C-alpha positions as CSV (number, residue, x, y, z in Angstrom):
1,X,-0.1,0.4,0.3
2,X,1.2,3.3,-0.7
3,X,-0.3,6.4,1.6
4,X,0.6,9.8,0.5
5,X,1.4,12.2,3.4
6,X,-0.3,15.1,2.6
7,X,-0.7,18.8,5.1
8,X,-4.4,18.3,4.4
9,X,-6.8,15.5,4.4
10,X,-10.2,14.1,2.1
11,X,-12.3,14.7,5.4
12,X,-10.6,18.7,5.7
13,X,-10.7,19.5,2.2
14,X,-14.5,18.7,2.0
15,X,-15.2,20.7,5.3
16,X,-13.5,24.1,3.6
17,X,-15.2,22.8,0.6
18,X,-17.9,23.2,2.3
19,X,-17.9,27.2,4.0
20,X,-16.9,28.0,1.1
21,X,-19.6,27.8,-0.8
22,X,-21.5,28.3,2.7
23,X,-19.9,32.0,2.7
24,X,-20.5,32.8,-1.2
25,X,-24.3,31.8,-0.6
26,X,-24.5,33.4,2.7
27,X,-22.7,36.5,0.0
28,X,-25.8,35.9,-2.3
29,X,-28.2,36.8,0.0
30,X,-27.1,39.3,2.0
31,X,-26.9,41.5,-2.0
32,X,-29.9,39.8,-3.2
33,X,-33.0,40.1,-0.1
34,X,-32.9,43.6,0.6
35,X,-33.0,44.1,-3.9
36,X,-36.3,42.1,-3.1
37,X,-37.9,43.9,-0.4
38,X,-37.1,47.2,-2.1
39,X,-39.3,45.5,-5.4
40,X,-41.8,44.2,-3.2
41,X,-42.0,47.8,-1.2
42,X,-41.8,49.9,-4.6
43,X,-44.4,47.9,-6.7
44,X,-46.8,47.5,-4.0
45,X,-48.9,50.4,-3.8
46,X,-48.4,50.6,-7.9
47,X,-50.0,47.9,-8.6
48,X,-52.9,48.4,-6.0
49,X,-53.5,51.5,-7.3
50,X,-53.3,49.8,-10.7
51,X,-56.2,47.3,-10.1
52,X,-58.2,50.4,-7.9
53,X,-58.6,52.1,-11.3
54,X,-59.7,49.1,-13.0
55,X,-62.0,47.0,-10.8
């Protein structure tokens, strides 16, 4: 058996990769959620005024 000595095992590499993906997802959420809420708040009064005029 030829075992290679490395400083980082497979499990450690998977944990680090998972943490990086998680941080990336958190950054996207922190950027997108305020934009979504801003759009919803800005569009709701406009849509309600349009619906009142229609009906």
